[in-house]
C-alpha positions in Angstrom: 30.1 144.4 108.2 26.8 143.3 109.7 26.1 144.1 113.3 23.7 142.4 115.7 20.1 142.5 114.6 17.5 143.1 117.3 13.7 142.8 117.1 11.7 145.1 119.5 8.1 143.9 120.0 5.9 146.3 122.0 2.4 147.8 121.4 3.3 151.2 122.7 4.7 153.4 119.9 6.7 155.7 122.2 8.5 152.7 123.8 9.2 151.1 120.4 10.7 154.3 119.1 12.7 155.1 122.2 14.2 151.6 122.5 15.0 151.6 118.7 16.8 154.9 118.9 18.8 153.9 122.0 19.9 150.7 120.5 20.7 152.2 117.1 22.9 154.8 118.8 24.8 151.8 120.3 25.4 150.4 116.8 22.7 147.7 116.6 20.4 147.2 113.7 16.8 147.3 115.0 13.5 146.1 113.6 10.2 146.7 115.4 6.8 145.0 115.6 3.6 146.3 117.3 1.9 143.0 118.0 2.3 139.2 117.9 1.3 138.9 114.2 4.0 141.4 113.1 6.5 139.7 115.3 5.9 136.3 113.6 6.3 138.0 110.2 9.6 139.6 111.3 11.0 136.2 112.4 10.1 134.7 109.0 11.9 137.5 107.2 15.1 137.2 109.2 16.5 135.4 112.3 17.2 138.1 114.9 20.1 138.0 117.3 17.9 139.1 120.1 14.2 139.8 120.8 12.9 142.4 123.3 9.3 141.2 123.9 6.6 143.1 125.8 4.2 140.9 127.8 0.9 142.8 127.4 -0.2 143.2 123.7 -3.6 143.4 122.1 -3.6 140.2 120.0 -1.5 137.8 122.0 0.4 138.2 125.2 4.2 137.9 125.3 4.2 134.8 127.4 2.0 132.9 125.0 4.2 134.0 122.1 7.3 132.9 124.0 5.6 129.5 124.6 4.7 129.2 120.9 8.4 129.8 119.9 9.8 127.5 122.5 7.6 124.6 121.4 8.9 124.8 117.8 12.7 124.3 117.4 13.3 126.1 120.7 13.7 129.9 121.0 15.3 131.3 117.8 17.6 133.6 119.9 17.8 135.1 123.4 14.5 136.7 124.4 14.3 139.5 127.0 10.8 140.1 128.4 9.6 143.6 129.2 6.6 144.6 131.4 5.3 147.4 133.6 2.8 145.1 135.4 4.9 142.0 135.9 4.5 139.6 138.8 6.9 137.1 140.3 4.8 134.3 138.8 5.1 135.9 135.3 8.8 136.2 135.6 9.1 132.6 136.8 7.0 131.4 133.8 9.0 133.4 131.3 12.3 132.0 132.8 10.8 128.4 132.6 10.0 128.9 128.9 13.6 130.0 128.2 13.6 133.8 128.4 17.1 135.2 128.9 16.0 138.0 131.4 13.1 140.1 132.6 13.1 143.9 132.6 10.6 146.1 134.4 9.2 149.3 132.9 10.0 152.1 133.1 13.2 150.8 131.6 16.5 151.7 133.1 18.8 152.7 130.2 22.0 151.3 131.9 20.3 148.0 132.7 18.8 147.7 129.2 22.1 148.2 127.4 24.0 145.8 129.8 21.4 143.1 129.5 21.2 143.4 125.7 25.0 143.3 125.4 25.2 140.1 127.5 22.4 138.4 125.7 23.9 139.1 122.3 27.2 137.7 123.4 25.5 134.6 124.9 23.8 134.0 121.5 27.1 134.3 119.7 28.7 131.8 122.0 25.8 129.4 121.7 26.0 129.4 117.9 29.8 128.9 117.9 29.6 126.1 120.4 27.2 123.8 118.5 28.9 120.5 119.2 30.7 121.9 122.2 32.4 118.7 123.2 34.0 118.5 119.8 35.1 122.1 119.8 36.1 122.7 123.3 39.4 124.5 122.4 39.5 128.3 122.2 40.6 129.9 119.0 44.4 130.0 119.1 47.1 130.8 116.7 48.1 127.6 114.8 51.1 126.1 116.6 54.5 125.8 114.9 57.7 127.7 114.2 58.5 126.0 110.9 58.9 128.2 107.9 55.9 126.7 106.2 53.5 127.2 109.1 54.8 130.8 109.7 54.1 131.6 106.0 50.6 130.1 106.3 49.8 132.2 109.4 50.9 135.4 107.6 49.0 134.4 104.5 45.8 133.8 106.6 46.2 137.2 108.3 46.3 138.9 104.8 43.4 136.9 103.5 41.3 137.7 106.6 41.3 141.4 105.8 39.5 140.8 102.6 35.9 139.5 102.6 36.7 136.8 100.0 35.7 133.1 100.1 38.3 130.6 100.9 38.8 126.9 100.0 41.0 125.0 102.4 42.5 121.7 101.3 44.5 119.2 103.3 44.5 115.7 104.7 42.2 114.8 107.6 43.6 115.9 110.9 46.0 118.4 109.4 44.4 121.4 111.0 42.0 122.7 108.4 39.4 123.8 110.9 42.0 125.3 113.2 43.1 127.6 110.3 39.5 128.4 109.4 38.8 129.5 113.0 42.0 131.5 113.1 41.1 133.2 109.8 37.7 134.2 111.3 39.3 135.5 114.5 41.6 137.8 112.4 38.8 139.1 110.1 36.4 142.0 110.4 33.7 139.4 111.1 35.4 138.2 114.3 32.6 139.6 116.6 29.9 137.7 114.7 29.3 133.9 114.8 31.5 131.2 113.4 29.2 128.3 112.5 30.6 125.0 111.3 28.7 122.4 109.3 30.1 118.9 108.8 28.6 118.2 105.4 29.5 114.5 105.5 27.4 114.1 108.7 24.2 115.5 107.1 21.7 112.8 106.2 21.4 112.3 102.4 18.7 114.6 101.0 18.6 116.8 104.1 21.4 119.2 103.0 18.9 121.9 101.8 17.1 122.1 105.1 20.3 122.1 107.2 21.8 124.9 105.1 18.8 127.0 104.1 16.3 126.2 106.8 12.6 125.6 106.3 9.1 127.0 106.9 5.8 125.3 107.8 3.1 127.7 108.8 4.4 129.9 111.6 7.1 127.4 112.3 10.5 128.6 111.0 13.6 126.5 111.2 16.8 128.6 110.7 19.5 126.9 108.7 23.2 127.3 109.0 23.4 130.3 106.6 21.1 132.3 108.8 22.7 131.1 112.0 26.0 132.4 110.7 24.5 135.7 109.5 27.1 138.5 109.5 29.8 136.0 110.4 31.5 132.9 108.9 30.0 129.6 107.7 32.6 126.8 107.6 31.6 123.9 105.3 33.8 121.0 106.2 34.1 118.2 103.6 32.2 120.3 101.1 32.9 117.6 98.5 30.3 115.4 100.2 27.5 117.9 99.4 24.8 116.3 97.1 24.4 117.9 93.6 20.9 119.3 94.4 22.3 121.2 97.5 25.2 122.3 95.4 22.8 123.9 92.8 20.9 125.7 95.6 24.0 127.0 97.2 25.3 128.3 93.8 21.9 130.0 93.2 22.2 131.7 96.6 25.7 132.9 95.8 24.7 134.3 92.4 21.6 136.1 93.7 22.8 137.0 97.2 19.6 135.5 98.7 17.9 132.1 99.1 14.5 130.6 99.9 13.9 128.4 102.9 12.4 125.0 102.1 8.7 125.6 102.0 9.3 129.4 102.2 7.8 132.1 100.0 10.0 135.1 100.7 13.8 135.4 99.8 16.3 135.7 102.7 19.3 138.0 102.1 22.8 136.5 102.6 25.5 138.3 104.6 28.0 135.6 105.4 31.6 134.6 104.5 32.0 131.0 103.5 35.1 129.0 104.2 34.9 125.5 102.6 37.3 122.6 103.3 38.0 119.2 101.8 40.5 116.4 101.7 39.5 115.6 98.1 40.7 117.1 94.8 37.7 119.1 93.7 39.1 119.6 90.2 39.1 115.9 89.7 35.6 115.6 91.1 34.5 118.3 88.6 35.9 116.3 85.7 34.1 113.2 87.0 30.8 115.1 87.2 30.6 114.7 91.0 31.0 118.4 91.8 29.7 121.5 90.0 32.3 123.4 88.1 30.6 126.7 88.6 30.4 126.2 92.3 34.0 125.1 92.5 35.1 128.5 91.0 32.8 130.3 93.4 34.4 128.6 96.4 38.0 128.6 95.1 38.4 132.4 95.1 41.4 132.0 97.5 42.9 128.5 97.9 44.7 127.6 101.1 46.6 124.3 101.4 47.4 122.9 104.9 50.5 120.6 104.7 50.4 117.2 106.5 52.4 117.0 109.7 55.1 114.8 108.1 56.1 117.9 106.0 56.7 120.1 109.0 58.0 117.6 111.6 60.1 120.3 113.3 56.8 121.5 114.8 56.2 118.3 116.7 57.8 119.4 120.0 55.8 122.6 120.0 52.6 120.6 119.3 53.3 118.1 122.1 53.7 121.0 124.6 50.6 122.7 123.3 48.4 119.7 123.8 49.9 118.7 127.2 49.1 122.2 128.4 45.6 122.0 126.9 44.7 118.7 128.5 46.1 119.7 131.9 44.1 123.0 131.8 40.8 121.7 130.3 40.6 118.1 131.4 42.5 118.4 134.7 44.9 115.6 133.6 48.3 115.3 135.5 51.1 117.2 133.9 53.8 115.2 132.2 56.6 116.2 129.9 58.1 114.4 126.9 61.8 113.6 127.4 64.4 114.3 124.6 64.3 110.7 123.4 60.5 110.6 123.1 60.5 113.9 121.2 63.2 112.8 118.8 61.4 109.5 118.2 58.1 111.3 117.5 59.8 113.8 115.1 60.5 110.7 112.9 57.0 109.2 113.2 55.1 109.1 109.9 51.9 110.7 111.5 49.4 109.2 109.1 46.6 110.8 111.2 48.5 114.2 111.3 47.9 116.6 114.2 44.7 114.8 115.3 46.8 111.6 115.8 49.3 113.6 117.9 46.6 115.1 120.0 45.0 111.8 120.7 48.4 110.3 121.6 49.1 113.0 124.1 45.7 112.5 125.8 46.2 108.8 126.0 49.7 109.1 127.6 48.5 111.6 130.2 45.5 109.4 131.1 47.3 106.1 131.3 50.9 106.9 132.0 52.8 107.3 135.3 55.6 109.6 136.4 56.7 113.1 135.4 58.5 112.1 132.2 57.2 110.4 129.1 59.9 108.1 127.7 60.5 106.8 124.2 59.6 103.3 125.4 56.3 104.5 126.7 55.6 106.3 123.4 56.4 103.3 121.3 54.1 101.2 123.4 51.3 103.7 123.0 51.8 103.6 119.2 51.9 99.8 119.2 55.5 99.5 118.2 56.7 97.4 121.2 55.1 95.4 124.0 54.9 97.6 127.1 53.1 97.0 130.4 51.1 100.1 131.4 51.4 100.9 135.1 48.6 102.3 137.0 48.9 106.1 137.3 50.0 107.4 140.7 46.9 109.7 140.6 43.7 108.3 139.3 42.7 110.3 136.1 39.2 110.9 137.4 38.7 113.2 140.3 36.8 111.8 143.3 35.7 115.2 144.4 32.6 115.2 142.2 29.2 113.4 142.0 29.4 109.7 141.1 27.5 110.1 137.8 29.9 112.8 136.5 33.0 110.7 137.6 31.6 107.6 135.9 31.0 109.6 132.7 34.6 110.9 132.7 36.0 107.4 133.2 33.8 106.0 130.4 34.8 108.7 128.0 38.5 108.2 128.7 38.1 104.4 128.5 36.2 104.4 125.2 38.5 107.0 123.6 41.5 104.8 124.5 39.8 101.7 123.0 38.9 103.6 119.8 42.5 104.9 119.4 43.9 101.4 120.1 41.7 99.9 117.5 42.0 102.8 115.0 38.3 103.7 115.3 37.0 100.2 114.6 33.7 100.1 116.5 33.3 96.4 116.1 36.6 95.6 117.8 35.9 98.1 120.5 32.5 96.5 121.2 34.1 93.0 121.5 36.9 94.2 123.8 34.5 96.3 126.0 31.9 93.5 126.1 29.2 95.7 124.7 26.5 95.3 122.0 27.3 97.6 119.1 24.0 99.5 119.1 24.4 100.2 122.8 28.0 101.2 122.2 27.0 103.7 119.4 24.4 105.3 121.8 27.0 105.5 124.6 29.6 107.2 122.2 27.0 109.8 121.1 25.9 110.5 124.7 29.5 111.2 125.7 30.2 113.4 122.6 32.8 111.1 121.1 33.1 111.4 117.3 34.1 108.0 115.9 35.1 109.5 112.5 37.8 111.7 114.2 39.4 108.6 115.7 39.8 106.7 112.4 
């Protein structure tokens, strides 16, 4: 399994060799470059997980190279600066340009290894948290004690030990991504990135650049396949991938490498792919909308996630799980579902599956009052009966914070409630909120609210 790839850039051969040997003894894969030109070439060949960059080099100084990288797509990975003649001004400038840390020569072995370890972990977390607002939950074991969910968990644990590709099917909101993340956490790749790509959100015709990256002169944009190098790439709603991107992905799978858009050198693949869809790919193959050969590549191990209505006995466990989550992560007041509310919800059809249940719990904690959540309150939240909401005894937004942050928290809670109330219909939300639709869309994006998840 792939380990972290580190690039050491230094014009002194003895330092390059020493640092390379030290890092390789710790299990890292190390490439070296003696100047800026070689460093640029190394970055074109492969995205590193970390760069150790000397400041004083013959062709270009490290600060100028750092600035060059930061002005492109941002730094490709954490960069640790090294110098035997550094000044406070140099360290400040390096930090301003995004350097992770600054090490003085002669290098302290203990400090070098500790800084490298922390920087690599920071890079992994950054890649896994693209879209952090949407993926705020930690990887947890999928909730449920029903026989079906227990069998699924055991099946995932077995699949995780083999480096095969997996196709996950199931209705929207049923927990496909949860199982994908759980599979990654149980696999030999668990210490490498988990990168998710929502294929349906990629602009038409832009799939190749998002997946494979691009090159323009010295400017390298790393696509999702390279960001997930050594780890797992999760392709959500893979059925929405256009046919050209499907052909390119198939070619990458067949050859074990791919070309960036505008690139001239192949990039080796070391990644596990988990694809997910709500559609029947076999029917799409018959209709000519999905490549048959790609389908068989992806469908090495199929995994079907059942809708919540097929394992309703897990509803009480799921309710408790999301109450605990929102209390811990959003500081909402703790409330419990009484027996009547739990029994009522066990018989609810759950057309939106677990996502609908999660949104319901959040809404009840924000807008409800009292320690117990009753059946009447639940029915009102679901729109079954008329119910007058009472103001909560404690306001859902803390006053012990800056005004701007408190306002953002309230706006997020308010707009999420309106979207749930109107089943994700932005037009109706705009009317009720008294906002122009374009302004509303901008506000939703700025608050990290995904409209599609609310529909």
